[in-house]
C-alpha positions as CSV (number, residue, x, y, z in Angstrom):
1,M,-8.9,-179.9,45.6
2,S,-7.3,-182.1,42.9
3,N,-4.4,-179.7,42.7
4,V,-3.9,-180.0,46.5
5,N,-4.0,-183.8,46.4
6,T,-1.5,-183.8,43.5
7,F,0.8,-181.5,45.4
8,L,0.6,-183.7,48.5
9,R,1.3,-186.9,46.5
10,W,4.4,-185.2,44.9
11,Y,5.5,-183.9,48.2
12,L,5.2,-187.4,49.8
13,L,7.0,-189.0,46.9
14,L,9.9,-186.5,47.1
15,F,10.1,-187.0,50.8
16,L,10.3,-190.8,50.5
17,I,13.0,-190.5,47.7
18,G,15.0,-188.2,49.9
19,L,14.7,-190.6,52.9
20,L,15.8,-193.5,50.7
21,V,18.8,-191.6,49.4
22,T,19.8,-190.6,52.9
23,C,19.7,-194.3,54.1
24,V,21.7,-195.5,51.1
25,L,24.4,-192.9,51.7
26,A,24.5,-193.7,55.4
27,G,25.0,-197.3,54.6
28,H,28.0,-196.5,52.4
29,A,29.6,-194.0,54.8
30,A,33.3,-194.6,55.6
31,P,33.8,-196.7,58.7
32,A,35.4,-194.9,61.7
33,P,39.2,-195.3,61.8
34,P,40.6,-197.9,64.3
35,N,41.7,-196.8,67.7
36,A,45.5,-196.3,67.3
37,E,46.2,-196.3,71.1
38,A,44.3,-199.6,71.5
39,L,46.1,-201.2,68.5
40,L,49.5,-200.2,69.9
41,K,48.8,-201.6,73.4
42,R,47.5,-204.8,71.8
43,S,50.6,-205.0,69.6
44,D,52.9,-204.6,72.7
45,T,51.5,-207.8,74.2
46,F,53.3,-209.9,71.5
47,R,56.7,-208.8,72.9
48,N,55.8,-208.2,76.5
49,G,53.6,-211.1,77.6
50,W,53.4,-210.2,81.3
51,P,53.8,-207.1,83.5
52,S,57.0,-208.7,84.9
53,F,59.0,-211.3,83.0
54,V,62.3,-212.7,81.9
55,V,63.5,-213.6,78.4
56,H,66.7,-214.9,76.7
57,V,67.8,-213.0,73.6
58,K,70.3,-214.2,71.1
59,I,71.6,-211.7,68.5
60,T,73.3,-212.9,65.4
61,D,74.9,-210.2,63.3
62,Y,75.4,-210.5,59.5
63,E,77.8,-208.6,57.2
64,S,77.2,-208.8,53.5
65,G,74.9,-211.8,54.1
66,K,77.4,-213.8,56.2
67,P,77.3,-214.5,59.9
68,D,79.7,-212.2,61.8
69,E,79.2,-212.2,65.5
70,Q,76.8,-213.6,68.1
71,H,75.8,-212.2,71.5
72,L,73.6,-213.6,74.3
73,Y,71.6,-211.6,76.8
74,D,69.3,-212.4,79.8
75,V,66.6,-209.7,80.0
76,S,64.5,-208.9,83.0
77,Q,61.7,-206.4,82.6
78,K,59.3,-205.0,85.1
79,G,56.5,-202.7,83.9
80,A,57.1,-200.2,81.1
81,D,60.2,-198.5,82.6
82,K,62.4,-201.0,84.4
83,T,64.8,-203.3,82.4
84,Y,67.9,-205.1,83.6
85,V,70.1,-206.9,81.0
86,E,72.9,-209.3,81.8
87,F,75.5,-209.9,79.1
88,M,76.0,-213.7,78.8
89,S,78.5,-214.1,76.1
90,P,81.9,-215.3,77.5
91,R,83.9,-212.2,76.4
92,E,81.2,-209.9,77.8
93,K,80.7,-211.6,81.1
94,G,80.4,-209.1,83.9
95,E,78.7,-206.4,81.8
96,H,75.2,-205.3,82.7
97,L,72.7,-202.8,81.3
98,L,70.1,-201.0,83.4
99,M,67.1,-198.9,82.2
100,L,65.1,-196.8,84.7
101,G,62.5,-194.6,83.2
102,D,64.2,-192.4,80.6
103,D,67.7,-193.2,81.8
104,M,70.0,-196.0,80.8
105,W,73.5,-197.1,82.1
106,V,76.0,-199.8,81.3
107,Y,78.1,-201.4,84.0
108,L,81.6,-202.6,83.0
109,P,83.8,-204.9,85.1
110,D,86.8,-202.6,85.1
111,V,84.8,-199.4,85.8
112,S,83.6,-198.7,89.3
113,R,80.7,-196.4,88.4
114,P,78.0,-196.9,85.8
115,V,78.4,-195.3,82.4
116,R,75.4,-193.3,81.1
117,I,74.3,-194.4,77.6
118,T,71.5,-193.7,75.2
119,P,68.8,-196.1,73.8
120,L,70.0,-195.4,70.3
121,E,73.6,-196.4,70.8
122,R,74.7,-199.7,69.3
123,L,74.4,-202.8,71.4
124,S,75.3,-205.4,68.8
125,G,75.3,-205.1,65.0
126,D,72.2,-203.3,63.9
127,A,70.6,-203.7,67.3
128,S,70.5,-200.6,69.6
129,N,70.3,-200.7,73.3
130,G,66.6,-199.7,73.1
131,D,65.8,-202.5,70.7
132,V,66.4,-204.9,73.5
133,A,65.7,-202.9,76.7
134,R,62.8,-200.6,75.5
135,T,60.1,-202.7,74.0
136,N,56.9,-201.0,75.3
137,Y,55.9,-198.8,72.4
138,A,52.7,-197.6,74.0
139,A,54.6,-196.0,76.8
140,D,57.2,-194.3,74.6
141,Y,55.2,-193.2,71.5
142,A,52.0,-191.4,70.6
143,P,50.3,-193.3,67.7
144,I,48.0,-192.1,64.9
145,Y,46.3,-194.3,62.3
146,L,47.4,-193.5,58.8
147,R,45.9,-196.1,56.4
148,T,45.1,-199.7,55.7
149,E,47.3,-201.6,53.2
150,K,49.0,-204.9,52.5
151,A,52.5,-205.8,53.7
152,G,53.2,-208.6,51.3
153,T,50.1,-210.7,51.6
154,V,49.0,-209.5,55.0
155,D,46.3,-206.9,55.6
156,C,47.7,-204.3,57.9
157,Y,46.9,-201.1,59.7
158,V,49.7,-198.6,59.3
159,L,50.4,-196.5,62.4
160,E,52.7,-193.5,62.8
161,L,54.4,-193.4,66.2
162,T,56.0,-190.2,67.4
163,A,58.2,-190.1,70.5
164,R,56.5,-188.7,73.6
165,R,59.2,-189.5,76.1
166,K,62.8,-188.3,75.9
167,G,64.0,-191.9,76.6
168,A,62.3,-193.2,73.4
169,T,64.8,-194.9,71.1
170,Y,63.6,-193.4,67.9
171,Q,61.9,-190.1,67.1
172,R,59.4,-191.6,64.6
173,I,58.3,-195.1,63.6
174,L,56.1,-196.3,60.8
175,F,54.5,-199.5,62.2
176,W,52.5,-202.1,60.3
177,V,50.2,-204.4,62.5
178,R,47.8,-207.1,61.3
179,T,44.2,-206.0,61.0
180,E,43.2,-209.3,62.4
181,D,44.8,-209.1,65.8
182,A,47.3,-206.1,65.9
183,R,50.3,-208.5,65.6
184,P,53.4,-206.6,64.5
185,V,54.5,-207.2,61.0
186,K,57.0,-204.5,60.0
187,A,58.5,-201.2,61.3
188,E,60.6,-198.4,59.9
189,F,62.7,-196.4,62.3
190,Y,63.5,-192.7,61.7
191,L,65.8,-190.1,63.4
192,T,64.9,-186.6,64.4
193,S,66.4,-185.4,61.1
194,G,63.8,-187.6,59.3
195,K,66.5,-190.1,58.1
196,H,65.3,-193.7,57.8
197,I,68.0,-195.7,59.5
198,K,66.5,-199.2,60.1
199,T,63.7,-201.5,59.1
200,A,62.5,-204.4,61.3
201,T,60.5,-207.4,60.2
202,F,58.7,-209.5,62.9
203,D,59.3,-212.9,61.5
204,E,58.2,-215.7,63.8
205,F,55.8,-216.0,66.7
206,G,54.8,-219.0,68.9
207,L,52.9,-219.9,72.0
208,T,54.9,-219.5,75.2
209,G,53.3,-220.0,78.6
210,G,49.9,-219.6,77.0
211,Q,50.8,-216.3,75.3
212,M,51.5,-215.7,71.6
213,L,54.9,-214.1,71.7
214,L,57.6,-212.9,69.2
215,H,60.3,-215.5,68.7
216,K,62.3,-213.9,65.9
217,L,62.9,-210.3,64.7
218,T,65.3,-209.0,62.0
219,L,66.8,-205.5,61.9
220,Y,68.1,-204.3,58.5
221,D,70.5,-201.4,58.1
222,E,69.0,-198.7,55.8
223,V,72.1,-196.5,55.7
224,L,74.8,-198.7,54.2
225,H,72.4,-201.6,53.2
226,N,75.1,-204.2,53.9
227,S,74.2,-205.7,57.3
228,H,71.4,-207.0,59.4
229,S,70.9,-208.6,62.8
230,V,68.6,-211.4,63.8
231,L,67.2,-211.4,67.3
232,E,65.8,-214.7,68.7
233,Y,63.8,-214.8,71.8
234,S,63.4,-217.9,74.0
235,G,62.5,-218.9,77.6
236,S,60.1,-216.0,78.1
237,A,58.3,-216.5,81.4
238,P,56.5,-214.4,84.1
239,R,58.7,-213.6,87.0
240,A,58.2,-211.6,90.2
241,L,61.3,-209.4,90.0
242,P,62.5,-207.6,93.2
243,D,63.0,-203.9,93.1
244,R,66.6,-204.3,94.3
245,L,67.4,-205.7,90.8
246,F,66.8,-202.3,89.3
247,Y,68.7,-200.3,91.9
248,Q,71.2,-197.8,90.3
249,G,74.3,-198.4,92.4
250,N,77.9,-199.0,91.6
251,A,79.2,-201.9,89.6
252,D,80.3,-203.8,92.7
253,R,76.7,-204.5,93.5
254,F,76.8,-207.3,90.9
């Protein structure tokens, strides 16, 4: 009988030790990775504060650290796939850009029909058409979570974005967002070839109409490394935009 009792005591002791080890290991298990889709959608709200809105964009181009050119644009955006851009600089008056879904056109005063363009083509300095007209990453890219790391002193989630629409500006983006609130911090832009062509830093944010929105973005050339463009956003406000604004007709409609 004593042997049986001894066996039972040892069995119970080993069972309790095993249970304790299991609990400790469970307590130290790696946390589940963050939801990349949710992070990307949250990050988009810092640039697209409302489903339908207007914003003024000023682009200042720099060459070798010195101001070169400045361009002004009035941007009207409705949903994820409709954007109308009016060029406001005196020498560009009469020019317009229209994005509908995956398609994009520019309207020129001396050309009767719209000219088809791509989001990757240069708009001003290091800013592409898509950098101004396609700002809804969640619609254009499929995200995956890569890692957590610091960007400078800021704790960030790093996402890899891969184009899921033919109208996406870039094939691939590495995107740093704050762990605290998914606010964008930095992005690296890549071509289909894998070439790193631009880096963006999201520099300034501020409250506008009760929304925390991007106020300043800088785009750095990663090919020649001798230029950058600063995009400043102001006057952002919700606006009920009529569908006729996004009608793809001839230039005389303006």
